[in-house]
N, C-alpha and C positions, 0 to 999 in steps of 0.2 A: 505494500500499500504506500503511496507517494505521500508527502507533506504539502499541506497548503501553505502558499505564500500569503504576504500580507494582503495583496489584492483579491485572495481569494477568500478571506475572512468577511464575517458580516460586517455591515458598514458601521455598526456602532457596537462595538463587543462589550459585554457587560462588565469587563474587568474595571472599567472606569464609567461609573454610572453617574448621570446627571442627577442635580439636587432634585429630589423626589417628593410628590404627594404624600404623606404619610396615611395609609389605611389603618383600618382596625388591628389587623394582624401587625402592623409595622408599630403600632402605639403599645400594643400587648409587648411586643419585643423590646420597646424602649423600656418600659416600666418594670419588665422581670430583669433586664440587664441593669436597671438601677436598684432594684430591690433583692441583691442575689440573696442576702442571709434570709430573708423574708420568705423568697420562694423555696430555699434549701430546707428551711425549718418545717415549711408547710408540707413538703414532700416527704420529709423524714417523719411528722406525725402520720401521715396517711400511709406510707409503708409500714410503719411500726403498730399502729393500730389495727389495720387489715392483714398485714403479715402475721400477727401473733396468731391470727386463726388458720394460718397455711399449713402447720404441722399436723392439723385434723383432717386433712383433705383425703386420704385414703379411706379413713373410718367414716367420715361423715357424708362422702358422695356413694351414690347408689350403684349396684350392678346390673340391674334390671333395665326395664322401660323399653324393651324390644318388642313391642306389641301395637295394634292399631287400636287406639281407642276408639270405643263404640261400636268394634267390630262383633260379630256373632260369637266368634271363639273366645273373646275376653268375656262376654256374658257367662258362656259356658263354664269359665274357669270360676268366675263369680259364683255362680249357682253351685257349683261343685264344693267350693270352699264352704258356702254358708249350709247347705242341706245334705252333703254326702260326706261328712266326716273328715274334710279337707281334701278328699281324692280329686285334687285338681292338678292342673299341668304343672304347677310350683310345687308340687309335694315332693319329698326325697325318696327316691328309691334305692334301696339298699340291695345288691346282689350278692347271695351267699351260694358259692359253687365249690364242690368238693370233686377231687380228682377220681375217686373210686367209691365214695359211700353216698347211698342216697339220704335225702334231707332227714328223713325218719330214723336215722342212725344217732345214738345217745350223743357222739361228738360234735356231729353237724347241728343237732338240736340245741346243744350248749352253746354254741356260736349265735345261733339263732336268738337265745334267750338274752346274749349279752348285747346283740345288736337293738333288741327291743328295749333293753333299760338305758341304751345310751340315747335312744332316741325319745322315748318317755321323759328323760330328766330335761330335755330342752323344752321351754314352756312356748316355744313358737312350733313345735310339733302338736297337732290335734290328736287325731286317733291314730293308733299303729295298728295296721291291718296284716295279720301273719299270712305267709303264703297258703294258697288254696290250689287244690286240684283242679284240673282243667283252665285256671285262670293265672296263675302266678307260680306253677311249678311245672319244670319241664318234662317231656315224655318220660326220658330216663331216670327222672326222680334225682338228679344230682345238683339241680340248679335251682333256687328259688330266690323269690322277690319279696322283701320287706317292705311294706310301705309306710312312709312317715307323712301322714296328712299335712296340710298347709294349714296353720293358725294365724298366719301373719300375712302381709301383702307381700307381693313378688321381691321387693328390694329387700325385706328383712328375710325372705327365704333364702335369697342369694347369700346373706350374711351367715344365715344358719347352715347352710352347705360349707360356707368357708370355715365355720369353727368345727363341724361334724366330720367333714371327708377324712381327714387325717386319724382322729380317735377311731373312726370306723375301720379304716385301712389296717389299723394296728391290731385290731380283733383277728386278723388272719393268722392262721397257723400253718404247719407243714404241707396238711391235706387240704385244709379249706382256704378259699380265696374270698376276701370281704371288699367289695367296692361299692361306695356311692355313685349314683348317677341319676339321671333325670334332667329337666330342663335347668332347674335351680342350680344343681352342680355344674352342668355344662357352661353355664354363664359365669360362676365363680371361677373355674379353669379358665375359661376363654378371657375373662377380663384380667386374672392374674398373669397368664402368659404376655399378652398383648401390653399389660402395664410394664411388666419388667423389660418387654423388647424396647417399648417407647423410651424408657428411662436409659437403657443403654445406647439407645441410638443418639439420645440427646448429648450423653456424656462425650460420645464419640464425636460429635458434631462440633463441639465448644472447641477443641484445638484446630479442627480443621477452619472454621469459622474464623478463628484469631488470624490464621496465616493471611487467609484471604482478605481481611481487614486491613492488616498491615500493608498487605501489597496495595490494596486499593487506595488507601487514604496515605500511605507513603510516611507515617510517623505512628508511634507507640500512642502518643498521648490521644491524638484523633482517633486512632481504632479503638481505645477504649470507652468513647462516648456510646457508641451503640450499645454495648453492654452494660453500660450505666443505664440506660433508658429500658432496657430488657428486663434488668433485674428489677428496677422500679416498678415498671408496668405488670412484671409476672407476680410479684410477691402482692401487689393490691389487687390483681385481678383473681389469682387462687383464693387470697381469704374473702373478697365478695361470693365465690361459690359457694364457700364453706357457710358463709351468713344466708346466702339465697337457699341453701340445702334445707335449712330450718322452716323454711316457707312450703317449699315444692320439691319433690326428689330431683337430683342432678346426677346424671351419669357420670360415672369414672372417667369415662372418655372424652367428657367437657374440659378436664384437667390436661389431657394429653394434647388436645388441638390448640389450648390456650398456649401451653410450652412452645409449641411449633411456630404459631402465628406470632407469638411476642417477639421470638427471636428473628423471625424472618422480617416482619415489618419495623420493627425496631432499627435493624440494620438499613433497611431501605430508607427509611424517613432520615436517619442521622446521616447517611450518605448524602442525600441531595441538600440538606441544610449545611453540613459542615462545609463542603465543597464550594458552595456559594457563599458561605461566611469568609473563608479563606481569602476568595479573591478580591471581594469587597473589603476586607481588612486590607490588603496589598494594595488597593486602589486608593482609599480613603486615609488610612493610617488612624483612624477613629473607630476604636471597637463599639461603641454605642452606635454609630451612623451604620456600622456595618451587619450589626444585629438587626437594624431596622430594616433595611434594604433586604437582608437574608430573609426576613418574616414576611415584607411584602411581596415578594416573587415566589421563592420555593415554598415559603410558608403557606401561601394559597393552594399550591400544587399538593402540599402534603394534607393539608385539610379536605380538600376535595377527593384525594386518594381514600383517605379514612372515610369519608362519608359514602363512596362507592363501594366499599368494601362491606360497611355495614349495611347498606341498603341490599347488597346481592346476597348477604348471609339471612337477612332478616325475611326474605321469601322461603327460606326453608321452614320458617315457623307455620307455614300453611299445611306442613304435613302432619298427621295426626298421630305421631309416634313421639313418645316423651324421650327417648334416647337421642333420636336425630334432633328433635328440638333443643336439648340442653347441649349438644354438642356445637350447635349455632350459637346458643346464649355464651359459653365458654369461650369462643373465638370473638364473639363481638364484645364481651368484657375485656378481653387481652387487647383488643382494638382501640377500645374507649381509653383504657389507661395510657398504653404506649402512645396513642395520639395527644393524649393531655400533657404527658412528660415532655414529647417532642416540641409541643407549641409553649409549654411553660419553662420547664426544668432546662432542657437544652439550650435555649437563648440565653437564661441567665448562667449556666455554665460558661457558653462562649463569652459572653461578655465578661465575665470573670477572668477566664484564660487569657483572652486577646491574642497577642503573639504567641503565647505558649501553646497554643493550640498545635503548633508545628514543631513542638521540642521532641527531641530523639526523632529527627526526620531521617528517612533511609537517605544513603548516597544517592545523588543525581537525582533528587526528587524535586519538583517544581510545584511547591505547594500554594504559590501566588497565581495559578491560572485556572479559570473557570474551563474555558475551551480547550477542546483536544486537536490538535492538528490533525492526527491519524483519521479520527471520526470526521474531521471538516472535510478532508480528503475523499472519504468515503463516500461522504454527501455529494461532493463535485461529482464522483464517478456514476452515482444513481442518477444524479440531475442529466447527464450527457447520455446514458444508456438506460432509461428506466424499463423499456418493455424487455431488454434482455433479462436483466436481474428479478424484475417483478415477474416475469412469464416464469422462470426457473422455481422461484419461491412459491407461487400459485400452485404449479403442477406438482412439486414436493408435497404441500399441504393437502392438496386433494387427493392424491393417492395415499398419502397415510390416513386420511379421513374415509376412503371408501371402505374398509373393512367394518367400521362401525354398524354398517346396514345389516350384518350378521351377528349383532351383538345379542349375548344372552345373559338374563340376570336370574339370580336366586339367592335365597337366603344362605348364610354358611352352613355346609355339611359339617358332620362330626370329624372332618379331616382338618378343619383348623385349629383343633384342640391336640395338642402334644401327646404322642403315644403313651407316655408314661403317667399320664394324668388320671385321675380316678374315674371322671366321668366317661372318658374315651374307653378305658378297660372295660368298665362296667356295662357301657353301650354293646360293646363286643360280645361280651359276655352273654349277654341278652338276646341277641340277635343269635348267635351260634346255638343257643339252647332251646330257645322260645320260638325262633322263626325271623325272616329277613323283616316284616315290617312292625316286630314286636316294640321296638323303642319308640315307635311312632303310633301308638295307639290312639284310636279315635275314640272320642267321648261324644255319646249323643244324650241330650237330656230333652225327655217328652213329659206331656201330661200322661199319669198312669193309664187312663183309657185307651191311649194309642201304643202300649207297649207291643201287642201282638202284631198289629200291622207293621210298626217300624223294626222288629225283629225280623219278619219275614221279608222285609224290603231289604233290610241289611245282608241278610243270608244270600238273597238271590243276585245282589249286586255285583257287578265285575270289579277285580280290585280288591275284594275283601276274603281275606284268607279263613277267618274264624271270627265268631261272635261269641262273647262271653254272657252268661245268664245275667239278666237285669237286676238293677241293684236299686230298691226302693230307698227313697229318702230318710235319712237316720232322724230327722226332726218330724215324721210323719206328714210330710206336706204332699201335695198330690202332685208329686214329681219322680221319675225313675231316670236312673241311668243305665245306658248299655255301652258297652265299650267293643268296638272292632277292630280287629287287626288287619292292616292293608298287607297285600301280597308283595308289595315291593319297600324297599328301604325309604326312610322318610324324606332324602333328599332328591329320590328319583320323581322325575318331572310327569310320571303317570299318577301320582299321588294327588296333584292339583285336579287332573281330569276326574279321578273317582271323587275327590269332595265336591265337585261342582254338580256331578251326577246325583250323588246323595241329597245335596241341597234342592234339586230340583224334583225328586222322585220320592223322598220321605215326607210324610204328613206335615203339613204347613207350619205346625206348632214345633216341630222337631228342631233342635239346635245342635249343630254339630261343631265341635271344639277338639281341644287337645293340643300339646305342645307343638307338633308339626303342622296342625291346621292355624295356631297363631301365627307362625311363621309365613305362611300361605297368605293369610289375610294380611299380615305388614307389608308384604311384597307387592300385594295387589294394591294396597293404599298409597305405597310408593309410586308404583306405575301409575295409578290414576291421576296423582299428583303432579307427576314430572312435567308435563305440558303445561300446567298452570303455574309452577314454580318456574320454570325457564322463561314462559312469556313474560312474567312479572320481572324476574329479573333483567331482560333484554328492555324491557319499556322503563323501568326506572332507571337502568344505567344509561340509556340514551337521554332521558329528562334530564339528568346531571351533568353529562357531558354538554347537552344543549345549553344549559345554564351557565356553565362556565366558560364555553367556547364562543357561545353565541353564533354558531355556525351549523346549521341544520345538516348540510351533506357529509362534512368530515365526522359529526358526531354519529350519523348513521354508519358511514363506512368503518368507524372505529368499532363498533359494536358489531358489525357483521365480520370483521377480522376476528374479533375475540371468539365468536362462536365458530369460525373456521378452526382456530387453533385449538379450541376445545374438542371439536368433533375429529381434529387429528391424534389428539393424546388419547381419545377413547378408542380409536381406530388401532393404536399401538396396544392399549390394554387389552383389546380382544384379541390380539395376535399372540400376545403373552400369556396371559391368566386364563382365556378361554380355549384357545388352540393349542398351547402348551409350548410354544417357541421359547428357547432360552430358559426353560423350566429346569432342566439340569445344570446350568452355569450358576442360575439365580437360587438353586437348592430350594425348590418346592414341587408339590404334587398338584397339579391342575385340577381343579373342580368341574372343569368343563362349562363355566361361567363366572360372570363377575360378580361379586356380592351385592345384592340386591339394594343396598343403600347407596352404592357407589354413584349411579348417574344423577341422581338428585343431589347429595351431598357434594361429591366431586365436582359437578358442574358449578355450583354455586363458589367454592373455593378456587377453582381454576379460574372462572370469570372475575372473580373479587382480585385475583393476582394479576390477571390481564387488564384490568383497569388501571390496576397500580401503575402498571408500565406505560400504558395508554396515558394516562394524566401527565406523567414525568415528560415525555416526549410532546405531546399536543400543547402542553402549558407553555413550554419552551419555545416551539414554532410560533403560538399566538403571540408570545413577548416579542420575537422577533418581527412578525408581521405587523404589530401594532407599531413599533418604532419604524421601519422601513416601507411599509406598505408593499414589499417585493416578495412574490411567493418563493423565488429562489432562495434569497437569503433566511425566509422561514424553514425550509427545508434543511439548508446546508448550518443554519445556526443553530436549529434543533438538535441536529446530530453531534454538532462540535461541542455543543454544551451539556446535553444531557447523554449520548451515547455513550461515554465512559462511566458513567452512574448506573445506567441501565445494563451495561456489561458486568460491572462490578458487583450490582446487587443480584443479578440474575446468577452469577458464578457462587456467590454466598448461598442463595436460597437452592440451587441444584446441589450443591455440598450436603446442605442440612437435611433437603429430602431424600436425595439418595443413600445416606446413612441409614434411612428408615428400611431400605431396599435390602439390607444386611440382616435384617432382625429374620428370626426363624418362623415364627407364626404368619399366616399369610396375610391377614389383614393390613399389617403395618407395612408389610411388603407391597401389597397393591398400591396403598395411600403412597409410600414413598416414591415407588416408580411412576404412578400415573401424575403426579404433581410434577415430579422432576422433570419428566419428559414434556408435561406441559408447559413450565417455565422455560425451558430450553428452546421448544419451537416457539413460543410466542415473543420471547426476548430476540432471538436471534432471527427468526424468519419474518415475524409480523411487524415489529416495533424498529428493527435494524434494516429492513428490506422493502417489505410490502406497503406498510402505512407511508413511509417516506416517498415511494413510488405513486402512490395514490394522490398523494399531496402534490407532488410533480405533476402528474396528468390532470388534475381538477385545476390547478393554478389559482386564479383569484377566487374562482367558484367555490374553492374549497372553504373560504371564509365569508363568502356572502349570506347574507339574511335578509329576508324582506323588512321593509320599514315597520310594518305593523308588529312583528315577531321582536324586534329590537324595544319597541316602545313597551311590550309585555314583560321581557324578562328584564331582570335587575342588571345594573351595569356591573361588569366583572372586567378589571384588566389586570394582565400580569406583569405589564413595563412598569418600572419604577420612575418614570418619566413624569 
């Protein structure tokens, strides 16, 4: 890549800004720079008060919430817990399996008695149901299931599983194996494995991040500022999650995503502001004026970026799944606190540091330069040959997006639980001894008068291997439960067709549920809400860009390119996780689908990150266009000004996300690879190639708006003139 000459640089470089009209953010920056002690004390109080709750996070947050509120299966679980001694999908199943003895043997009966005592001693367990012939004892008589009924909500049952699974495992002898299983134990194992993997990935990502930051900022002091923001925002957001958990259950996954986004966005925002502050300080020599200019320009872009992230994630709240909603809440809280720290604590620290922000600089580092000659030269090349580079980027993105047309989704199978965990071993014992579909028993609750008709229909239905005797309600109510064993594994796609047929053929008052059906109902809710969530995200993203840029054409093009990058990321996810390409290299066993919550949640996350880079690029382009009125200067100036920031921020994000790909459990691996690939594609093919090309081709039209629209929209300027 060649370097630009002074003639190629923008007409008025931001290194020497003219005296400007101070806006609201500039005034905020001036106040924080002049009141460093007040700002610091305020943040220390916030972090101390909220951070004091942070150590409680793993015990306060919940492990369940993977359900579709209001669904038929959730209603069955509630009825089962209320009327059938807790024989609900959240009950704890304890598998007792002997190598050579039957369950009637005294040694095995003694183990079952110990299991019963262990379950009975826990006040979250309702009725303990002993093994029954034809229901929960295998045909060879060597395996039996003891049921610990649920006497608490699903979140507390996951906590009960966490407390009970190891003591129950320890009841095993040389000849008898004891394993707790069922949905509550599975979610306990699932959350524990993923939490450990996420924490390990976070620990691994910190040194990688620090190295990239030192290279990006060129000095140790400047590189430490994003970590300051991250720690402040993270401590506050985690403490807030703990407090919020006293009002409503919050998924433990909310913490995981808060950790990740606090780090990623804290780095992005700090990069943008610190680089701008350095140049302004070098030009003016006045640290306070440099803070004012930084906040009036880069500060606006950061504020808009934060708002777009919040808007994108708020659309996820439309999904009626508590776990998915609270994951979005976790990220939104981290964004709010990191954004607040960026707009108050960071300018105060920059004002205090002044020239010391460049202390311990790397050799041959230019800390006084905002514009990058290399990216300016790249902008010149794109301006001269837009079709050549734009067509290559577009073809590559479309080719990567095509596989998304064959994408399949489903809820995670038992394969996502480590092989040595209790729930998976118990699951496999049940399946081997009682039948392929035994781990996914269907529960049908009907009025007692419809028992005979329901039983006949179940026995005649395709996909049903066995039907257990009807169980009247324990409290004498006019309800009966009938359990049916599917003929296929609970993760088999055939089960969904079987459940649909049963719901259409059984008596109208019959309700079909069970743990496997709850997963199916959740997936259906996610699929049903996906178009609405995507539509709301796109519409709100366009409106925010329109308000910021005052230009409908480039706002629409920016949203469409974000959509293209997202589709390409999902296309790659389909090839890797559904088709199994690179599974050996990445160390996982393909499930044959992408996890069902991925499309909705990953779309919101990817779009939020894409908007982050979009705002950085287009706010710089608008600033140059406002100053010069020249589309060419807007393109070249935007790349020379923000290209290095986008490149460095993307490098950090990719490094952070790809560390999650090293995790053993599949969900963090999916998340790390999908988000890492999305950032890679978006930053390097969209922001640094395709979007500048579209600006080149659109020319003045990119920034045009009808007069009536300008009258309606509030005035937003990014230049400091």
